[in-house]
C-alpha positions in Angstrom: 0.0 -0.1 0.0 1.4 3.5 -0.9 2.0 6.2 1.7 -1.0 8.1 0.3 -3.2 5.1 0.6 -2.2 4.5 4.1 -2.9 8.2 4.9 -6.3 8.0 3.4 -7.0 4.7 5.2 -6.2 6.5 8.5 -8.6 9.2 7.4 -11.4 6.7 6.7 -10.9 5.3 10.3 -11.1 8.1 11.9 -6.6 24.2 7.2 -2.6 42.9 0.2 -5.9 40.7 -0.3 -8.0 40.1 -3.4 -11.5 41.3 -2.8 -14.7 40.9 -4.8 -16.0 37.7 -6.6 -13.3 35.0 -6.2 -14.0 32.6 -8.9 -10.4 32.2 -10.1 -8.5 34.4 -12.6 -9.7 34.0 -16.2 -6.7 35.8 -17.6 -4.9 34.3 -20.6 -1.3 33.2 -20.5 -0.1 36.6 -21.7 -1.9 38.7 -19.1 -1.4 36.7 -15.8 -1.0 39.3 -13.1 2.2 38.8 -11.0 1.8 37.9 -7.4 3.0 40.6 -5.1 4.7 39.2 -2.1 4.8 41.0 1.3 7.9 40.7 3.5 6.1 39.7 6.7 8.3 42.2 8.4 6.1 42.6 11.5 7.2 39.1 12.6 9.5 38.7 15.4 13.3 37.7 14.8 14.6 34.3 15.8 18.1 33.3 16.6 19.3 31.5 13.3 21.7 29.4 15.4 19.0 27.9 17.5 18.7 24.1 17.4 15.1 24.2 18.6 13.7 25.3 15.2 15.2 25.6 11.6 17.2 28.6 10.8 14.4 30.0 8.7 13.6 33.6 8.0 10.0 34.9 8.0 8.1 33.8 4.8 7.0 36.0 2.1 3.2 36.1 2.1 0.6 36.7 -0.6 -2.9 35.9 -1.5 -3.5 34.3 -4.8 -6.3 35.3 -7.4 -8.4 32.4 -6.3 -8.2 33.3 -2.6 -5.6 30.8 -1.4 -3.0 32.3 1.1 0.7 31.5 0.2 3.5 31.4 2.7 6.9 31.0 0.8 10.0 30.0 3.0 13.2 30.6 1.2 16.5 28.8 2.0 19.4 30.2 0.0 21.0 27.4 -2.2 18.6 24.7 -1.1 18.6 22.2 -4.0 15.1 20.8 -3.0 11.6 22.2 -3.6 8.6 21.4 -1.4 5.0 22.6 -1.8 2.3 21.7 0.7 -1.4 22.4 0.3 -3.3 22.6 3.6 -7.1 21.8 3.1 -9.2 22.2 6.2 -11.9 19.6 6.9 -13.3 21.0 10.2 -14.7 24.3 8.9 -17.3 22.3 6.9 -17.7 19.4 9.4 -21.5 19.5 9.2 -21.4 19.0 5.4 -18.2 17.1 4.7 -18.2 13.3 5.5 -15.2 11.1 6.0 -16.2 9.1 3.0 -16.4 12.1 0.8 -12.9 13.2 2.0 -11.4 9.8 1.3 -12.9 9.8 -2.3 -11.7 13.4 -3.2 -8.2 12.6 -1.8 -8.2 9.4 -3.9 -9.0 11.3 -7.0 -6.3 13.9 -6.3 -3.7 11.1 -5.9 -4.8 9.3 -9.0 -4.2 12.3 -11.1 -1.3 14.1 -9.3 0.7 10.9 -8.8 0.7 10.2 -12.5 2.0 13.6 -13.3 4.6 13.6 -10.5 6.0 10.3 -11.8 7.0 12.2 -15.0 9.2 14.6 -13.2 12.7 13.1 -12.1 13.1 12.4 -8.3 9.6 13.9 -7.4 7.4 12.4 -4.8 3.9 12.8 -3.5 2.6 12.6 0.1 -0.8 12.8 1.6 -1.3 13.1 5.4 -3.7 14.4 7.9 -3.4 16.8 10.9 -6.1 17.7 13.4 -8.9 19.5 11.3 -7.2 19.2 8.0 -5.6 17.1 5.2 -2.3 18.0 3.5 -1.0 17.3 -0.1 2.7 17.6 -0.3 4.8 17.4 -3.6 8.7 17.1 -3.3 11.4 17.3 -5.9 14.4 19.3 -7.2 14.3 23.1 -7.0 15.4 23.1 -10.6 11.9 21.6 -11.4 9.8 24.0 -9.3 7.9 25.2 -12.1 6.9 21.8 -13.3 5.9 20.7 -9.8 3.7 23.7 -9.3 2.3 23.0 -12.9 1.4 19.5 -11.8 -0.2 20.6 -8.8 -2.2 23.5 -10.5 -3.4 21.1 -13.2 -4.6 18.6 -10.8 -6.6 21.0 -8.5 -8.2 22.2 -11.8 -9.2 18.8 -13.4 -9.4 16.0 -10.8 -12.8 17.1 -9.6 -14.6 15.9 -12.7 -17.5 13.5 -12.1 -16.0 10.5 -14.0 -12.6 10.4 -11.9 -14.5 11.1 -8.6 -16.6 8.0 -9.4 -13.5 6.0 -10.2 -11.9 7.1 -6.9 -15.0 6.2 -4.8 -14.9 2.7 -6.5 -11.2 2.3 -5.5 -11.8 3.5 -2.0 -14.6 1.1 -1.6 -12.8 -1.9 -3.2 -10.0 -1.7 -0.5 -12.3 -0.6 2.4 -12.2 -2.5 5.6 -14.6 -1.7 8.3 -12.7 -0.1 11.3 -12.7 -2.1 14.5 -13.9 -0.9 18.0 -10.7 1.2 18.6 -11.3 3.3 15.3 -15.0 3.7 16.0 -14.5 4.7 19.7 -11.8 7.3 18.8 -14.2 8.7 16.1 -17.2 8.7 18.4 -15.1 10.6 21.1 -14.0 13.2 18.6 -17.6 13.5 17.4 -18.9 13.9 20.9 -16.5 16.5 22.1 -16.3 18.6 18.9 -20.0 18.3 18.1 -19.4 16.8 14.7 -21.5 14.3 13.1 -20.1 10.8 13.3 -19.9 10.5 9.5 -17.5 13.4 9.6 -15.0 11.4 11.7 -15.7 7.8 10.5 -16.6 6.4 7.2 -18.4 3.0 7.0 -18.9 0.9 3.9 -22.5 2.0 3.8 -21.4 5.7 3.7 -19.1 5.0 0.9 -21.8 3.2 -1.2 -24.2 5.9 -0.6 -22.2 8.7 -2.1 -23.7 9.9 -5.3 -22.6 12.1 -8.1 -23.9 15.4 -6.4 -22.5 14.4 -3.1 -19.0 13.8 -4.6 -18.9 17.0 -6.5 -20.2 19.0 -3.4 -17.6 17.3 -1.4 -14.8 18.4 -3.9 -16.1 22.0 -3.8 -16.0 22.1 -0.1 -12.6 20.4 0.5 -10.7 22.0 -2.3 -12.1 25.6 -2.1 -9.0 27.8 -2.3 -10.7 30.4 -0.2 -10.1 28.2 2.7 -6.8 26.8 1.7 -3.1 27.5 2.6 -0.1 26.8 0.4 3.3 26.4 2.0 6.4 26.5 -0.2 10.0 25.7 0.8 12.5 26.6 -1.9 15.9 27.9 -2.8 14.3 30.3 -5.2 13.0 33.9 -4.7 9.3 33.8 -5.2 9.8 37.0 -7.2 11.9 35.4 -9.9 10.1 35.6 -13.1 9.6 31.9 -13.6 8.3 31.5 -10.1 6.0 34.6 -10.4 4.3 33.0 -13.4 4.1 29.5 -11.9 2.4 30.7 -8.7 0.2 33.0 -10.6 -0.9 30.2 -12.7 -1.7 28.1 -9.6 -4.1 31.0 -8.6 -5.6 31.0 -12.1 -6.2 27.2 -12.9 -7.3 26.2 -9.3 -10.6 28.0 -9.2 -12.8 28.7 -6.4 -16.7 27.8 -6.6 -18.8 30.8 -7.5 -19.4 33.1 -4.6 -18.4 36.3 -3.0 -15.4 36.9 -0.8 -11.8 35.8 -0.9 -11.5 33.9 2.4 -10.0 34.9 5.8 -6.8 36.5 5.8 -5.3 34.7 8.7 -4.3 31.1 8.2 -4.9 30.3 11.8 -8.5 31.4 11.3 -8.8 29.5 8.0 -7.7 26.3 9.3 -9.8 26.1 12.4 -13.4 26.2 13.5 -14.8 27.8 16.5 -14.6 25.7 19.6 -18.0 23.9 20.6 -20.2 26.2 22.5 -21.8 23.6 24.6 -20.1 23.7 28.1 -19.8 20.2 29.8 -19.9 19.9 33.6 -19.3 16.1 33.8 -16.9 13.7 35.4 -16.4 10.0 35.2 -17.8 7.4 37.6 -18.8 10.0 40.2 -22.2 10.1 42.2 -22.9 13.7 41.0 -22.3 15.2 37.5 -21.4 11.6 36.2 -21.1 11.4 32.4 -23.3 9.0 30.5 -21.4 6.5 28.3 -22.3 6.6 24.7 -22.4 2.9 23.3 -21.7 1.7 19.9 -22.9 -1.9 19.4 -20.6 -4.5 17.7 -18.3 -7.3 18.0 -15.6 -6.9 20.7 -11.9 -6.7 19.8 -9.4 -9.7 20.2 -9.6 -11.1 23.7 -13.3 -10.4 23.7 -12.6 -6.9 25.0 -14.6 -3.8 24.2 -12.9 -0.4 23.9 -13.6 2.7 25.7 -12.3 6.1 24.9 -12.4 8.7 27.5 -11.4 12.2 27.1 -12.0 15.9 27.2 -11.2 19.3 25.6 -8.4 21.3 27.1 -8.0 25.0 26.5 -4.6 25.8 24.9 -4.8 29.4 24.0 -1.2 30.2 25.2 2.2 28.7 24.7 2.4 28.0 28.4 -1.0 26.0 28.2 0.1 24.1 25.0 3.5 23.3 26.5 2.0 22.0 29.7 -0.6 19.9 27.9 1.9 18.3 25.7 4.5 17.4 28.4 1.7 16.1 30.7 0.5 13.8 27.9 4.1 12.7 27.1 4.6 11.8 30.9 1.3 10.0 31.3 1.9 8.1 27.9 4.6 6.1 29.7 1.9 4.5 31.8 -1.2 4.5 29.5 -2.3 4.8 26.0 -2.8 8.6 25.9 -3.2 10.9 22.8 -3.3 14.6 22.4 -4.4 16.5 19.3 -3.0 20.1 19.6 -4.8 22.7 17.3 -4.3 26.2 18.6 -6.7 27.4 21.3 -8.3 24.0 22.0 -6.7 20.5 22.2 -8.4 17.2 22.5 -7.2 14.6 25.1 -7.9 10.9 24.7 -7.2 7.8 26.7 -7.9 4.3 25.2 -9.0 1.6 27.6 -9.6 -2.1 26.6 -12.1 -3.3 29.1 -12.5 -6.9 30.6 -15.6 -8.9 29.6 -15.6 -10.2 33.2 -15.8 -6.9 35.0 -15.8 -3.9 32.6 -16.7 -1.3 35.2 -13.7 -2.4 37.3 -11.4 -2.1 34.3 -12.5 1.6 34.1 -12.1 2.1 37.8 -8.5 0.9 37.6 -7.6 3.2 34.8 -9.0 6.2 36.7 -7.1 5.2 39.7 -3.8 4.7 37.8 -4.3 8.2 36.4 -5.0 9.8 39.9 -2.1 8.0 41.4 0.3 9.3 38.7 -1.1 12.7 39.0 -0.6 12.7 42.8 3.1 11.5 42.5 5.4 14.4 41.8 7.5 14.0 38.7 11.2 14.5 39.2 12.9 17.4 37.1 15.0 14.8 35.2 12.1 12.9 34.1 10.4 16.0 32.9 13.6 17.2 31.0 13.9 13.8 29.5 10.4 13.8 28.2 10.9 17.2 26.7 14.2 16.3 25.0 12.7 13.1 23.6 9.7 15.1 22.1 11.8 17.9 20.8 14.5 15.4 19.4 11.8 13.4 17.5 10.5 16.4 15.9 13.8 17.4 14.5 14.8 13.8 13.5 11.4 13.7 11.6 12.3 16.9 9.7 15.7 15.5 8.8 14.4 12.3 7.6 11.8 14.0 5.5 14.6 15.8 3.6 14.6 19.0 5.8 11.1 19.9 4.4 10.4 23.1 6.2 6.7 23.0 5.1 6.0 20.2 7.4 7.5 22.1 10.3 5.7 25.2 9.4 2.5 23.3 9.4 3.2 22.1 12.8 4.1 25.6 13.9 0.7 26.7 12.7 -0.9 24.3 15.2 1.3 25.8 18.0 0.4 29.3 17.3 -2.6 31.1 18.6 -2.4 33.8 15.9 -0.6 34.2 12.6 2.0 36.6 14.1 3.0 33.7 16.5 3.7 31.1 13.7 7.3 32.1 12.9 8.6 31.8 16.6 6.1 29.1 17.8 8.4 26.2 17.5 11.3 27.8 19.3 8.9 29.3 22.1 7.3 25.9 22.5 10.9 24.3 23.0 12.0 27.0 25.2 8.8 26.7 27.4 9.0 22.9 27.6 12.5 23.0 28.7 11.8 25.7 31.4 8.9 23.8 33.0 9.0 23.2 36.8 7.8 20.0 38.3 5.3 21.8 40.5 3.6 23.5 37.4 3.3 20.0 35.7 1.6 18.5 38.7 -0.7 21.3 39.3 -1.8 21.3 35.7 -2.3 17.6 35.6 -4.5 17.8 38.7 -6.6 20.4 37.0 -7.1 18.9 33.6 -6.1 15.1 33.7 -8.2 14.0 36.7 -11.5 12.5 35.5 -13.1 12.7 39.0 -11.8 16.2 40.2 -10.2 19.5 38.8 -12.0 21.0 35.9 -15.1 19.2 34.6 -15.7 18.3 31.0 -15.0 14.6 30.8 -16.9 12.4 28.3 -16.5 8.7 27.3 -17.6 6.5 24.5 -17.5 2.6 24.1 -17.5 0.5 21.0 -17.4 -3.3 20.4 -20.2 -3.6 23.0 -22.3 -6.8 22.9 -25.1 -7.9 25.1 -22.7 -9.0 27.9 -20.9 -5.7 28.0 -24.2 -3.8 27.8 -25.6 -5.5 30.8 -22.6 -5.3 33.0 -21.9 -1.6 32.0 -25.4 -0.8 32.6 -25.2 -1.7 36.3 -23.1 1.3 37.2 -23.3 3.6 34.2 -26.0 5.4 32.3 -25.8 4.1 28.9 -26.7 6.1 25.7 -27.2 3.9 22.6 -25.9 5.2 19.3 -28.7 6.2 16.9 
C-alpha cells in the first residue's frame, strides 16, 4: 500500500488581499497578473543558530487570485523544492463526511501521482493533521515550475465526475470496516467537537451511498482555495520571473466555486473552526455530575474486549498552556495509551481503555485510579527534562528524515500558534517553554485537567465493540446512551 493510501485509510478510520468575486482568474497566459509578495516584516526575529527550530527567516506572504494564502519559505542554495497544500476539513464538518474526503483525496492522488511520476526524483505525500488534510509534493528546485504546474493542473481537473466515481470505487474496493478502536476514537471526537459521526468515520455504507452530487459538493468544499493555505520551501526567490508566473498560474487554474469573498486573511483562522459552544460539567464514575457512556454496538476486539475512549477538551490558547498539555500527555503516555491533538486554542485529550468482559466497570475504575495515582506523584525534574528532550528530538529527526522539509515544520508551527503573528516563533518558544517547566507546574496542571473525577469538569467517554454481555454489565453502574 502506498503512503498516500495509508494516509487515506487513516482518514477513513477516523486548514494585500484580493476582494470581490473569487471565482479564479480567467486571464490568458499573456496577461497573468504577477503575485506581489509581502515581506512579513512585522514578525519577530529568531536566533538562526537555535537548534530548537530551523534557521528560517519570515516567509513572504501573498494571496493568490483564487483566494488561497501562500507562505513562501526561502532557503538560499537549497537544492530541493517542497510545496504543501493545507485543506481544512473541520470548517465544513457538518457538510463534509469522512467518506467524501477519502474519495476526493483518492481522485487527487490518482491524477497528481501520474503527473509527478513524469518529473525526475519527485514524490507525493498525503497526510492528515487535526482538522485538515495535506497534499505535499517534493522534488528538485530546478523543477519547481513543473511541480507547481502539476499541482495546479490536478486541482483544476481532478474534480470531474468520472474521476470522482472511479476514486470512490477504488476506496470502496479496499475498504475494511474499522474495528472498535477506530469507531471509539471517532465517536469521542464527534462527541467532544459536536461533529456528526460521519465526519469522523466512514463506513462501507457511507461510501456506497455517495452519489454524483455528493461527490461534487465534497470536492467543492474540500478544495475551495478560499479556505486553503499553500506552503513552499525553496531555494528560489518567489519574485523570480519563472516562479511568479508559476504561482500566478496556480491561482488561475485552481478555481474557487462561484461566490463572494476571498476567504479569511489569517491562516490560523482559515484552518480552525470555532470551539464547541456547549459547556460540559461532567466527570467519570462520580455520584454527581457523572457522564453518560455513549455505546456503539458491535463485536468486541481480540480477547473479547470492548474499547472505551475517555477524554476531554483542554484550553490551549497560550504557549504555556500548550506546552503543559503536551508534556503532561508525554509523561502519562509512559503509563497509559494517551493521545493529544493540539490545534491552537483548543486541544483534544483521549485515553484508550480495553475493558475486561468479566468486570468492565472495574477495568474503568482501575484506569482512573492509575491516572489519579500518577497525578498525585510528583514527577522529578530529570524525568520532565527527558520527556521534553525526547519530544523535541523526535521533531527534528522527523524533519531531517523528510529531507529537511520546512513546510512540514511550518504546518506544525501553525498548530502551535494562537495567531498568525506567532507562527514564525512558535516552534522555538514551544521548545523553550517545555525545557523551562517546573515539576510543580506540571503536577498542578495535571491535577486540573487530567483527573477524571476532580479538577475541571468536561469529561466524556464512548464505548465500541459492545455486545449484550458488556451492555448488561456496564449498565449496572453507568447510564448508557445507545448510538442512533
